N, C-alpha and C positions, 0 to 999 in steps of 0.2 A: 580530721573532721572539724576541729575547732576553727581553723581559718575559713573553711567553707561555711560553717554556721555563722561565723562573725560577718562574713561578706554578705550573706543572705539577709540576716535579721537586722544588721546595723546599716550597712551601706545601701543595699538594694531596696529593702522593704521599709526601713526606718522604724521597725517595731521596738527597738531598743536603742538608746544612745550608747556611745562608746563606754561611758562611765557605768551605765546600767549593766552592760555586757561584762565589763571587768568585775563588777561587784558580784554578779551571778557566777562568773567563772571562779572567783575567789571562794564564795560560799560553797559552790559545787565541789571544789577540791577539798573541802573540810569533811565531806561525806564519803563513805565507801562506794565503790562501783564506778562504772565508766562515766567519764565527764560528759560525753556526747548525749547520753540518755538524760542525764540531769539537766543539761542545757535545753534539750528539746522539751522536757516537762516544764521548765521554768518559762521558756518563751511561749509555749502553748498556754500556760496558765495566765501569763501576763496579757496575752492578746485575746483569750477567749474563755478564761475561767477553768473550771474543773474538766469540762469536756475538751477544751483546748489542750490541757495537759495530757489527757488520755490520748487524744489524737496525735500529739507530738511524740509521745512514747511509742505508740503503735507505728507511726510513720517512720520513726528512725530505727526501731528495734526489729520489726518484722522483716522488712526488706534486707536489712543488714544480716540478720540471722540466716535467712534463706540463701543469700549470696555467699555467706561464709561456709555454709554446709556444701553448697555446690562447688565453691573454690577448693574446699578441703578435699572433696572427692577427686577433683582434677589434680590437685597438688600431690596427694598420696600416690596417685597412679604415675605421675610424670616428674616427681621431685628430683630424680637423678639425671634428667635430661639437661645437657649443658645450657640450653637456652632458658630453661626455667630457673636454673641456678643463677644465670647471668641477669635475668629479669629481676629477681629478688635482690641481688647485689646492687643493681641500679636503683631500685625503689627505696632502699634503706636510707641512702644519703639525702634523697629528696624529702622523705618524711622528717628527717632531722632538720633540714632547712626550713620546712614549713613550721615546725615547732619553734624554731628560732625567730621566724617572722612574727609569730604571735607574741613571743617574749619581747621583741623589739617594739612592737606596737603597744604593748601594755606598759612597758618600762616608764615612759614619761608620765603617765597617769598614776602609776603605782609608786614610783620613786621620786617624782618631781624632776625638774630640769637640772641637769648636771651643772649648768651655769650658775644656778642659785644654790650651790652646794652648802653654803653657810646656813641655809634654812632647811635643807633637805637631808643633811648628813645622817640624822637618826634613821631615816628610811633606808639609805644606802648601807649603813652599818648593819641594820637588821637583815637586809638581803644578803650581804656578804657573809655574815655569821651563819645564816641558814645554808648558804651554798657550801661553806667550809664544813659545817657539821654534817651535811648530807654526803659530801664527797669524801672527806677525810675520815669521819667516824661512822658513816653509814647510819646516821640517826633516821629513824622512821619518819616519812613525810607527815604522817598524822600528828606526831609529836611536834614537829617543826611548825605546823600550821596552828596548832593549839597554842604553842608558846608565842608565836607571832601575834595571835589574837589577844592573849593575856598581856603581853608587853604593850600592845597598842592601847588596851584599856588603861593600863597603869601609867604609861608615859606619853601617849599621843592623843589622848582625849581632850 
């Protein structure tokens, strides 16, 4: 969903700049719950205030919930059909690829240009440390986000 939201609100509609989207994405990830609903509320609020936030939430949550319920009924009935299993095996790598696209698009703004490493190394170190802590020691994402924010206040302000 994030690449779709980004394309719609940044590239097609121009409601947010790439930096605003990245900031909203970063803030949204500090809060519990699905990121797509938080982004929809943020974009709705930014473009049309409180009613826009409500419309954004309803617009993203209601159709998704209804489709999920419908797909769940179909999945539960046909989950052992080889074509359904194959479909899901094919979808998973595409979802991972789309998440990587978002990461690669955000990386230059969040981490700075690798060519200017002498100036951006603290950001790269922070990202690397968070990656290692998440993968090696399974540190909870919320703790990593809070720690990143605190370190940003202390050393990057």
